[in-house]
C-alpha positions as CSV (number, residue, x, y, z in Angstrom):
1,X,108.7,133.8,111.6
2,X,108.3,133.2,108.1
3,X,105.2,133.5,105.8
4,X,102.3,131.7,104.8
5,X,103.5,129.2,102.2
6,X,100.8,127.9,99.8
7,X,103.0,125.4,97.6
8,X,104.3,124.0,100.8
9,X,101.3,124.1,102.3
10,X,99.3,121.8,100.1
11,X,102.5,119.6,99.7
12,X,102.6,118.9,102.7
13,X,98.9,118.2,103.1
14,X,98.3,116.2,100.1
15,X,102.2,114.2,100.9
16,X,100.5,113.2,104.3
17,X,97.2,112.4,103.6
18,X,98.3,110.0,100.7
19,X,101.1,108.2,103.0
20,X,99.2,107.9,106.4
21,X,97.1,105.1,104.9
22,X,100.5,103.9,103.0
23,X,102.1,103.4,106.6
24,X,99.7,101.9,108.2
25,X,99.0,99.2,105.8
26,X,102.8,98.8,106.7
27,X,102.8,98.4,110.3
28,X,100.5,96.2,109.8
29,X,102.6,94.0,107.2
30,X,105.5,94.0,108.8
31,X,103.9,92.7,112.3
32,X,102.2,90.0,110.1
33,X,105.7,89.1,109.0
34,X,107.5,89.1,112.4
35,X,104.3,86.5,113.9
36,X,104.9,84.4,111.0
37,X,101.3,84.7,109.2
38,X,100.1,86.4,106.0
39,X,98.6,90.3,107.3
40,X,96.3,92.7,105.1
41,X,97.6,93.8,101.8
42,X,99.6,96.7,101.8
43,X,97.2,98.8,100.8
44,X,94.2,97.5,102.9
45,X,93.5,101.0,104.2
46,X,92.9,102.9,101.2
47,X,90.5,100.0,100.4
48,X,88.9,100.7,104.3
49,X,88.3,104.2,103.5
50,X,86.9,103.9,100.9
51,X,84.0,101.3,102.3
52,X,83.5,103.4,104.8
53,X,82.7,106.4,102.4
54,X,80.3,104.8,100.5
55,X,77.9,103.4,104.2
56,X,75.8,104.8,105.4
57,X,75.7,106.1,109.3
58,X,73.7,105.6,112.5
59,X,73.5,108.4,115.0
60,X,72.4,107.3,118.9
61,X,69.7,108.3,120.3
62,X,71.0,110.9,122.6
63,X,73.7,112.2,120.6
64,X,73.7,116.3,120.3
65,X,75.2,118.2,117.8
66,X,78.7,117.4,119.2
67,X,78.5,114.0,118.6
68,X,77.3,115.3,115.0
69,X,80.7,118.2,114.6
70,X,83.6,116.3,115.9
71,X,84.7,114.0,113.2
72,X,85.5,117.0,110.5
73,X,86.7,119.3,113.7
74,X,89.1,116.6,114.8
75,X,90.3,116.0,111.2
76,X,90.2,119.2,110.8
77,X,92.8,120.4,114.1
78,X,94.8,117.5,112.8
79,X,95.6,118.8,109.6
80,X,95.9,121.8,111.3
81,X,98.7,120.4,113.6
82,X,100.3,118.5,110.1
83,X,100.5,122.3,108.3
84,X,102.9,123.1,110.6
85,X,105.2,120.4,111.5
86,X,108.2,120.9,108.4
87,X,108.9,117.4,106.0
88,X,111.0,119.2,103.4
89,X,112.7,122.6,103.7
90,X,113.4,124.5,106.9
91,X,110.6,126.1,107.8
92,X,107.1,125.4,108.6
93,X,104.9,125.4,105.7
94,X,102.1,126.9,107.3
95,X,103.9,129.9,109.1
96,X,103.7,129.5,112.1
97,X,105.8,126.8,113.4
98,X,106.2,126.5,117.2
99,X,106.0,123.2,118.5
100,X,103.7,124.1,121.6
101,X,100.8,124.7,119.4
102,X,100.9,121.1,117.8
103,X,100.6,120.1,121.3
104,X,97.9,122.6,121.7
105,X,96.4,121.3,118.3
106,X,96.6,117.4,119.3
107,X,94.6,118.4,122.7
108,X,92.0,119.8,121.5
109,X,91.2,116.9,119.0
110,X,91.9,114.6,122.2
111,X,89.6,117.1,124.1
112,X,86.5,117.3,120.7
113,X,87.0,113.0,120.7
114,X,86.4,111.9,124.2
115,X,83.5,114.5,124.5
116,X,82.0,113.0,121.9
117,X,82.1,109.7,123.4
118,X,80.5,111.3,126.6
119,X,77.2,112.8,124.6
120,X,76.7,109.1,123.1
121,X,75.6,108.3,126.6
122,X,77.8,104.5,126.0
123,X,79.5,103.4,128.8
124,X,82.3,101.4,126.8
125,X,82.5,105.3,124.9
126,X,83.0,106.9,129.1
127,X,85.4,104.3,129.6
128,X,88.1,104.9,126.6
129,X,87.5,108.5,127.1
130,X,87.6,108.5,130.4
131,X,91.3,105.9,129.8
132,X,92.3,109.1,127.1
133,X,92.1,111.3,129.3
134,X,94.0,110.0,131.6
135,X,97.2,109.2,129.3
136,X,97.2,112.1,127.9
137,X,97.9,114.0,131.5
138,X,100.9,111.7,131.5
139,X,101.9,111.9,128.2
140,X,101.6,115.9,127.5
141,X,104.1,117.0,130.2
142,X,107.1,114.2,128.7
143,X,106.2,115.4,125.7
144,X,106.9,119.4,126.4
145,X,109.3,118.8,128.5
146,X,111.5,117.0,125.9
147,X,110.3,119.4,123.3
148,X,112.0,122.4,125.8
149,X,115.2,120.6,126.0
150,X,115.4,120.0,122.1
151,X,114.6,124.0,122.2
152,X,117.8,125.0,124.1
153,X,120.3,125.2,121.6
154,X,117.8,126.9,119.5
155,X,116.8,129.3,121.8
156,X,113.2,129.4,121.5
157,X,110.4,126.7,120.4
158,X,110.0,127.3,117.1
159,X,110.0,124.3,114.3
160,X,111.9,126.1,111.9
161,X,114.7,127.0,114.4
162,X,114.8,123.2,116.2
163,X,115.3,121.9,112.8
164,X,118.3,124.3,111.8
165,X,119.5,123.5,115.5
166,X,119.7,119.8,114.4
167,X,120.9,120.3,111.4
168,X,123.8,122.3,112.8
169,X,124.5,120.0,115.6
170,X,125.1,116.0,116.7
171,X,123.6,112.9,118.2
172,X,125.1,113.7,121.5
173,X,124.0,112.3,124.7
174,X,120.3,114.4,124.9
175,X,119.9,114.4,121.2
176,X,119.4,110.2,122.2
177,X,117.9,110.7,125.2
178,X,115.0,113.0,123.9
179,X,114.4,110.8,120.9
180,X,113.7,107.5,123.4
181,X,111.6,109.7,125.2
182,X,109.3,110.6,121.7
183,X,109.5,107.3,120.8
184,X,107.4,106.7,124.3
185,X,105.5,109.4,124.1
186,X,104.4,108.4,120.3
187,X,103.3,105.0,121.7
188,X,101.0,106.7,123.6
189,X,99.8,109.1,121.6
190,X,99.2,107.3,118.6
191,X,98.2,104.4,120.3
192,X,100.0,101.5,120.4
193,X,101.0,98.6,121.8
194,X,102.4,98.3,125.1
195,X,99.8,101.3,126.0
196,X,96.7,100.3,123.6
197,X,95.4,97.5,121.2
198,X,94.4,99.6,117.8
199,X,93.5,96.1,116.8
200,X,91.3,95.5,119.7
201,X,87.6,93.8,119.4
202,X,87.9,93.8,123.3
203,X,85.9,96.6,124.6
204,X,87.1,96.2,128.4
205,X,90.3,96.9,126.7
206,X,89.5,99.0,123.9
207,X,90.8,103.2,124.6
208,X,90.9,105.3,121.5
209,X,88.6,102.8,119.6
210,X,86.2,102.8,122.2
211,X,85.5,106.4,121.4
212,X,84.4,105.4,118.6
213,X,82.6,102.2,119.0
214,X,79.3,104.6,117.9
215,X,80.6,106.7,114.8
216,X,79.7,104.5,111.5
217,X,79.9,106.2,107.7
218,X,81.6,109.4,106.9
219,X,82.0,110.1,110.2
220,X,83.9,107.0,111.3
221,X,85.9,107.7,108.1
222,X,87.1,111.2,108.9
223,X,87.8,110.0,112.5
224,X,89.8,107.5,111.2
225,X,91.7,108.9,108.4
226,X,92.4,111.4,111.2
227,X,94.1,109.0,113.8
228,X,95.9,107.8,110.5
229,X,96.8,111.6,109.8
230,X,98.3,111.9,113.7
231,X,100.2,109.0,113.0
232,X,102.1,110.3,110.3
233,X,101.9,114.0,112.0
234,X,103.5,112.6,115.4
235,X,106.5,110.9,113.4
236,X,106.9,113.6,111.0
237,X,107.6,115.2,114.7
238,X,110.5,113.6,115.3
239,X,111.8,112.7,112.5
240,X,112.1,117.4,112.5
241,X,113.3,117.4,116.1
242,X,115.9,115.1,116.2
243,X,116.2,113.5,112.6
244,X,116.0,116.2,109.8
245,X,119.2,115.2,107.3
246,X,117.7,115.4,103.7
247,X,114.8,118.6,104.7
248,X,117.0,120.7,102.8
249,X,118.0,118.2,99.8
250,X,115.6,119.0,96.2
251,X,112.4,118.0,96.5
252,X,111.9,115.3,94.7
253,X,114.6,113.6,97.4
254,X,113.7,115.6,100.2
255,X,110.2,113.7,100.1
256,X,111.7,110.5,98.8
257,X,114.1,110.5,102.3
258,X,111.1,111.5,104.8
259,X,108.8,108.5,103.5
260,X,112.3,106.7,104.0
261,X,112.6,107.4,107.8
262,X,109.1,107.1,108.6
263,X,109.2,103.9,106.7
264,X,111.8,103.5,109.5
265,X,110.2,104.3,112.3
266,X,106.9,102.0,110.6
267,X,108.8,98.9,111.2
268,X,110.2,100.1,114.6
269,X,106.3,100.2,116.5
270,X,105.5,97.2,114.6
271,X,108.9,95.3,115.9
272,X,108.0,97.0,119.8
273,X,104.3,95.8,118.6
274,X,105.5,91.9,118.3
275,X,107.9,92.0,121.0
276,X,105.6,93.0,123.5
277,X,101.7,92.6,125.1
278,X,100.0,95.8,125.9
279,X,100.4,96.5,129.7
280,X,97.6,96.9,132.3
281,X,96.2,100.1,132.9
282,X,97.6,100.7,136.0
283,X,101.0,100.1,134.7
284,X,100.9,102.8,132.1
285,X,102.6,105.4,134.4
286,X,105.4,103.1,135.1
287,X,106.1,103.5,131.4
288,X,105.6,106.8,130.9
289,X,107.2,108.1,133.9
290,X,110.0,106.2,131.7
291,X,108.9,108.7,129.1
292,X,109.1,112.1,131.4
293,X,112.6,111.1,132.8
294,X,114.3,110.4,129.4
295,X,112.8,114.1,128.6
296,X,114.9,115.2,131.9
297,X,117.6,114.0,132.1
298,X,117.2,115.5,127.8
299,X,116.7,118.8,129.4
300,X,119.0,118.6,131.6
301,X,122.6,117.3,129.9
302,X,121.2,120.4,127.9
303,X,121.4,123.4,130.1
304,X,124.4,121.9,132.1
305,X,126.7,120.3,129.2
306,X,125.0,121.5,125.9
307,X,125.3,118.2,124.4
C-alpha cells in the first residue's frame, strides 16, 4: 500500500475543485449547442458559486443540528472520495486506494443529505430523499459488481493495482462491458437525464434537487460544490479503471490528458441528455438493471475467459 503523498493530494484536490465548475459549464454549453439555443457562459458555474457565497442563509423552524452540519460533512466526505481516486500516476494520493472505500464515502454523503432533507420536515425534501435512497439501492450493487470485475486481473480492489492492470491490459470485451455499466451508474449517481434532471424546477420530478430546496446561502454553496466535485470524482474513477492511458506521463501532460478525458465524457453526458427524455420513476429499475447486467457480464467474462 502506498504512503500518503501530500503534494499529490493537494494537487488532486485543487485540480478537482478548479475543474468541477468548468466541466458543468461544458456540459450545459454542449447541451445548448445540440439543442440549437444560446446557453449560459462556459464559466457560469463559477459565477453561481460566487453569488451563493454572498447570500444569507435561512434555516427552517423544524430543522435541528443535522440540517446545519450536513453541508460541510457532505463536501468533506466527497473530497475524501476524490482524494482516493488517482488522476495522475498509478497510486492514490491519500495512500488508501480501495474502491470500496470510494463507494462507501459516496454512500455516506448520500445518507447524510437524505437525513438532512427529512430533518427539514419538507414534503418535497422527504420525497427527494425517498427517491434517492431507492435509486441508490439499485446503483450501488451495479457499481460494486462492475468494480469487482475490473479487480479480477489486478487481484485486488486497490485503485493503484486496478490502474496498473488496466494499463497492462487491452480494451477487451470485459472492459467495454464495464465501461457501459459505469456510464449508466455515473448518470444515476450524479443525477442526470434520463435518471434525474438537475435543471428542473418542477418539484414533483425532483430527486437530488428536492433535497436541497430548504438550503440557501453558503450551505447551498457547499452542497452545490459537493455535487460538482462528485461529478468529477465519478468520471475520474471511470477514467482511472477503464481508460488510464496517459496517467503516467509527465505531470503537466498527464493533467491535460485527464482534463481532456473529462471533457469527452462530459460531451457524452450532454449528448445523452439531449437525445433522451427523463424516465418515469417506475421505469428506472429497468435502466439500472441494464447496468447490473452489463457489470455481471463483465464479471463473468473476466472470470471465465479473462478478456
